[in-house]
ROMAR-342657 format. One line per 4 residues: number of its first residue (from 1); for each residue x, y, z of C-alpha. Coordinates in Angstrom, 3 decimals. Layout:
N
NUM) X:Y:Z; ...
# end
This chain:
363
1) 117.317:97.448:90.679; 119.079:98.374:87.020; 116.700:99.859:84.505; 117.290:96.417:82.260
5) 115.065:94.983:84.844; 112.609:96.951:85.052; 109.815:96.976:82.931; 108.773:99.674:81.018
9) 105.533:102.102:82.538; 102.783:104.732:80.499; 100.784:107.528:81.897; 98.309:108.037:79.605
13) 96.105:110.613:79.802; 92.266:111.120:79.103; 93.278:113.544:76.064; 95.240:110.905:74.796
17) 98.914:112.272:75.816; 101.485:109.860:76.883; 104.955:110.564:78.898; 107.004:107.501:79.181
21) 109.055:106.345:82.375; 109.765:102.958:84.062; 108.223:100.889:86.947; 109.807:101.766:90.327
25) 109.015:97.343:91.346; 105.319:97.749:91.875; 103.589:96.906:88.328; 100.217:96.952:87.480
29) 97.952:99.286:86.179; 95.861:101.973:87.884; 93.406:105.034:87.018; 92.537:108.089:88.473
33) 92.452:111.686:88.070; 96.049:113.401:87.916; 97.566:115.849:90.302; 100.641:117.355:91.453
37) 102.164:118.012:94.796; 104.897:120.621:94.909; 106.094:119.551:98.567; 109.772:118.848:98.902
41) 109.110:116.405:101.980; 106.134:115.215:103.676; 105.651:112.051:101.053; 104.322:109.498:103.794
45) 101.493:112.566:105.143; 100.269:112.962:101.588; 99.866:109.245:100.124; 98.044:108.604:103.877
49) 96.086:111.624:103.692; 92.375:110.429:102.566; 91.611:113.851:100.885; 93.965:112.378:98.068
53) 91.659:109.019:97.503; 91.429:108.945:93.502; 94.267:110.581:92.713; 97.154:109.469:90.861
57) 99.982:112.063:92.249; 102.744:113.331:90.532; 105.260:114.471:92.737; 107.615:117.948:92.103
61) 110.410:117.233:94.110; 113.030:114.776:92.313; 113.843:112.147:95.206; 110.630:109.816:96.662
65) 111.850:107.087:99.483; 115.538:108.928:100.443; 114.235:109.472:104.145; 111.878:105.912:104.462
69) 108.946:105.891:106.498; 108.071:105.851:110.120; 104.109:104.624:110.653; 103.339:106.703:113.769
73) 103.679:109.787:110.786; 100.874:108.225:108.932; 98.309:110.818:108.391; 95.484:107.585:108.214
77) 95.215:103.751:108.414; 96.627:103.439:104.787; 97.260:104.993:101.718; 94.690:106.414:100.158
81) 96.455:107.740:96.753; 95.568:105.265:94.181; 98.981:105.515:91.920; 103.075:107.669:92.030
85) 104.597:109.118:89.054; 108.044:110.866:90.271; 111.587:111.512:88.799; 113.908:109.330:90.994
89) 112.362:106.125:93.481; 115.025:105.574:96.231; 114.620:102.015:97.605; 116.909:102.931:100.504
93) 116.409:105.035:103.057; 118.857:107.093:104.914; 116.650:107.640:108.273; 117.580:105.940:111.582
97) 114.618:103.670:112.487; 113.057:103.631:109.604; 111.331:101.212:106.904; 111.826:101.425:103.007
101) 108.878:103.168:101.436; 109.414:100.339:98.590; 108.432:96.988:100.773; 105.304:99.672:102.404
105) 104.271:100.109:98.386; 104.355:96.615:98.101; 102.047:95.975:101.133; 99.767:97.822:99.893
109) 99.584:97.267:95.917; 100.390:100.885:94.370; 101.420:101.382:91.150; 104.543:103.296:91.095
113) 106.562:104.855:88.168; 110.346:106.155:88.211; 111.890:107.375:85.370; 109.422:109.858:84.314
117) 109.888:113.697:83.113; 107.837:114.773:86.234; 108.970:118.401:84.746; 107.179:118.444:81.270
121) 104.735:115.830:83.231; 103.438:118.982:85.006; 103.929:121.992:82.849; 101.587:119.833:81.353
125) 99.391:119.345:83.635; 99.043:123.372:84.275; 98.589:124.174:80.699; 95.767:121.123:79.978
129) 94.126:121.177:82.878; 93.472:118.323:85.960; 92.037:114.893:84.163; 92.044:111.351:84.550
133) 94.739:109.529:83.568; 95.638:105.676:84.000; 100.181:104.820:84.686; 100.495:101.265:83.926
137) 103.620:98.658:83.509; 101.127:96.360:81.462; 102.250:97.841:78.042; 100.623:95.199:76.090
141) 96.857:95.964:77.176; 96.592:99.438:75.898; 93.815:99.375:74.023; 91.950:97.775:76.666
145) 93.435:100.318:78.934; 91.898:102.805:77.266; 88.799:101.938:77.049; 88.525:101.444:80.867
149) 90.615:105.032:80.996; 87.882:106.860:78.934; 84.831:105.265:81.025; 86.635:106.266:84.405
153) 84.100:108.993:86.324; 85.295:112.496:86.185; 85.778:113.691:89.266; 83.210:116.512:89.226
157) 80.258:115.652:90.560; 81.648:112.349:92.063; 80.932:112.248:95.800; 84.352:110.273:97.449
161) 83.849:111.144:101.188; 81.388:108.146:101.963; 84.629:105.701:100.967; 86.278:107.330:103.434
165) 84.912:108.621:106.554; 84.166:105.893:109.644; 81.306:103.102:109.396; 81.623:103.166:113.623
169) 81.718:106.592:115.550; 84.972:106.094:117.806; 86.393:108.553:120.818; 89.811:110.212:120.671
173) 91.424:112.007:123.721; 91.005:113.051:127.207; 87.370:111.378:127.800; 87.345:113.448:131.814
177) 87.647:116.356:129.564; 85.063:119.056:130.490; 85.121:119.725:126.560; 83.503:118.015:123.875
181) 83.738:118.259:119.826; 81.432:116.153:117.362; 83.218:115.579:114.071; 82.077:114.820:111.392
185) 84.565:112.389:109.543; 84.837:113.309:105.183; 87.283:111.809:105.259; 89.930:113.428:108.855
189) 93.584:113.387:109.059; 95.362:111.858:112.893; 97.023:115.300:113.124; 93.733:117.332:113.186
193) 92.997:114.922:115.675; 95.789:115.242:118.046; 95.832:119.364:117.469; 92.117:119.332:119.035
197) 93.149:116.260:121.502; 96.037:118.831:122.635; 94.075:121.565:124.266; 92.490:118.919:126.015
201) 89.180:118.363:123.797; 87.599:115.369:124.051; 86.359:114.242:120.697; 84.112:111.431:118.660
205) 83.923:111.311:115.251; 80.612:110.244:113.283; 80.264:108.891:110.192; 79.709:111.302:107.182
209) 76.251:110.556:106.965; 75.236:110.679:111.157; 71.684:112.165:111.571; 72.264:115.676:113.808
213) 70.011:114.140:116.440; 72.708:111.459:117.227; 75.894:113.813:117.786; 73.869:115.631:120.588
217) 74.030:112.521:122.438; 77.235:113.094:122.731; 76.547:116.192:124.467; 79.096:118.156:122.255
221) 80.235:121.638:122.837; 80.504:122.461:119.155; 81.487:120.273:115.524; 83.993:119.670:113.509
225) 83.755:119.235:109.454; 86.772:117.417:108.576; 89.495:117.692:104.917; 88.222:114.965:102.585
229) 87.886:113.776:99.123; 85.604:114.827:96.236; 83.541:117.054:94.837; 81.109:118.432:98.083
233) 77.433:119.730:96.254; 76.817:115.799:96.540; 77.250:115.398:99.612; 73.290:116.987:100.126
237) 72.613:115.249:103.513; 76.130:116.215:105.353; 74.457:120.394:103.943; 71.702:119.935:105.674
241) 73.304:118.846:108.997; 75.335:121.892:109.034; 72.425:124.050:108.422; 71.098:121.971:111.858
245) 73.981:122.863:113.578; 74.454:126.718:112.379; 70.237:126.854:112.927; 70.952:125.883:116.653
249) 74.432:128.067:116.846; 76.796:125.569:117.970; 80.534:126.924:116.831; 81.534:125.255:114.034
253) 84.579:124.901:112.497; 85.995:123.523:108.932; 88.791:122.746:106.760; 89.053:121.812:103.285
257) 86.160:119.974:102.123; 84.256:120.978:104.961; 85.104:124.254:104.435; 83.402:123.965:101.294
261) 80.586:122.015:102.507; 79.923:125.136:105.110; 79.720:127.292:102.051; 77.530:125.346:100.478
265) 75.432:125.321:103.670; 75.414:129.492:103.194; 74.533:129.737:99.510; 77.723:130.114:98.374
269) 78.569:128.157:95.365; 81.515:125.700:94.463; 83.472:124.517:91.772; 85.937:122.519:90.221
273) 89.214:123.919:89.557; 91.362:124.391:86.904; 93.826:122.668:88.305; 94.036:122.773:92.289
277) 96.297:123.545:95.046; 98.244:120.612:96.548; 101.645:121.731:98.224; 103.033:123.337:101.745
281) 104.248:126.644:100.270; 100.633:128.497:99.803; 100.857:131.921:100.693; 97.362:133.308:102.096
285) 96.725:136.514:103.738; 94.615:137.568:106.708; 92.078:139.505:105.847; 91.048:139.753:109.690
289) 95.020:140.893:110.484; 96.592:141.421:107.497; 99.426:138.656:108.064; 100.769:136.251:105.825
293) 100.474:132.821:105.864; 102.630:129.948:104.493; 99.914:126.724:104.216; 99.042:123.466:104.028
297) 96.784:122.931:100.600; 95.404:119.889:98.819; 91.592:120.921:97.052; 90.766:120.244:93.575
301) 87.336:122.229:94.724; 87.188:125.906:95.695; 84.873:128.582:97.040; 83.195:131.019:94.312
305) 84.303:134.730:95.179; 81.241:136.296:93.111; 78.733:134.684:95.525; 80.991:134.627:98.393
309) 81.784:138.514:98.394; 77.725:139.096:97.775; 76.513:137.143:100.281; 75.957:139.751:103.442
313) 75.842:137.168:106.423; 79.104:136.082:104.926; 83.382:137.474:105.333; 85.418:136.428:103.629
317) 88.599:135.918:106.076; 91.746:134.739:104.371; 92.828:134.652:100.582; 95.430:132.644:98.409
321) 97.417:135.108:96.971; 98.466:133.552:93.911; 95.343:133.430:92.849; 93.332:135.522:94.972
325) 90.841:132.005:95.889; 88.769:131.965:98.808; 90.553:130.898:101.341; 89.020:131.232:104.633
329) 85.260:132.483:105.494; 83.081:133.081:108.564; 79.303:133.549:108.693; 78.268:136.489:110.309
333) 76.367:136.268:113.876; 77.484:132.893:114.466; 80.224:131.243:116.105; 81.646:129.619:112.330
337) 84.401:130.119:110.090; 86.075:127.738:107.622; 89.638:128.077:105.960; 90.029:125.930:102.459
341) 93.631:125.446:103.623; 95.177:122.445:106.083; 96.410:124.310:109.580; 97.178:120.548:111.191
345) 100.579:120.995:109.819; 100.706:117.192:108.170; 102.902:117.777:106.156; 103.487:121.929:106.099
349) 104.464:124.396:108.442; 102.259:125.424:111.390; 101.363:129.001:110.810; 97.944:128.565:110.884
353) 97.787:126.607:114.184; 96.096:129.522:115.711; 92.915:128.138:113.963; 92.446:126.126:116.569
357) 93.347:128.258:119.329; 90.596:130.611:117.622; 88.067:127.570:117.656; 88.593:126.871:121.620
361) 87.439:129.958:122.506; 84.506:129.644:121.088; 83.473:126.524:123.124
# end
């Protein structure tokens, strides 16, 4: 499609800054918190990660769509990002047996802008922090869009797990397995389920607000708190359920938002980051082994280091090497641990995959 046929588009930031681009073929207006991901590959997994609910994605890699999509690589049943901003959007794909990203976006009505100076936009976000934004091809409605953007809720204090969690319990894996795992779904990814299933664990996935008493009817050997979007602090029922799990001394593993919930359940604070961690190349050190890990990360909130280090019942097991933020916790005297990153590698490296085996040994 030539530039002349593509509608002009705008990126409107909450502070009034504007960046320009063109429609990639999907037109309209979308709102959300703007963020960027540094991964060179794995765009399909990123777009279908429920943790991105409510966020407009800026991709720092130059080309998006050039290897198409395969539905088997999706991490959920639908696209969860609110919109996409990229440098070059490819309507054609080079990989055999794959579908067009553009057609997939069209069927999901995902507003997409290309030909944006993403390098300048990412640098601006880096300097000025996460903020709400609108992307639009409706350039004749700017005044109305700016008013709606001003009223759009900010991520700090926003509970979103309820928007992405399953509404009904469901089972996954080998029902004849001797090991049973109850999962609290805050926005779980398919590859997490696959990692447990490959270890012959029978899973039952529960809605985020399920009572502890209801979950133990499944007779689980342990519990898992999944990844997900939004601020962990409003998840008071999940936090209280986590306390009950720990009081009953069940094995417990948490990833990303689940990691933050475990922190809050142990009296450790969380906070909104100036800029989150999103990419598949984040360096983390395992403080137990001294080994470095390259990790996949996607979070805009983090565990407070000062309250974690001062809590005698908690040990910091992993640290992010770029900014020294807390990347992992262990609870003293409990079969409980958590990490801020995504060890299931969907997308990303497999350096943290050992954590599933570590959890299996506790079940």
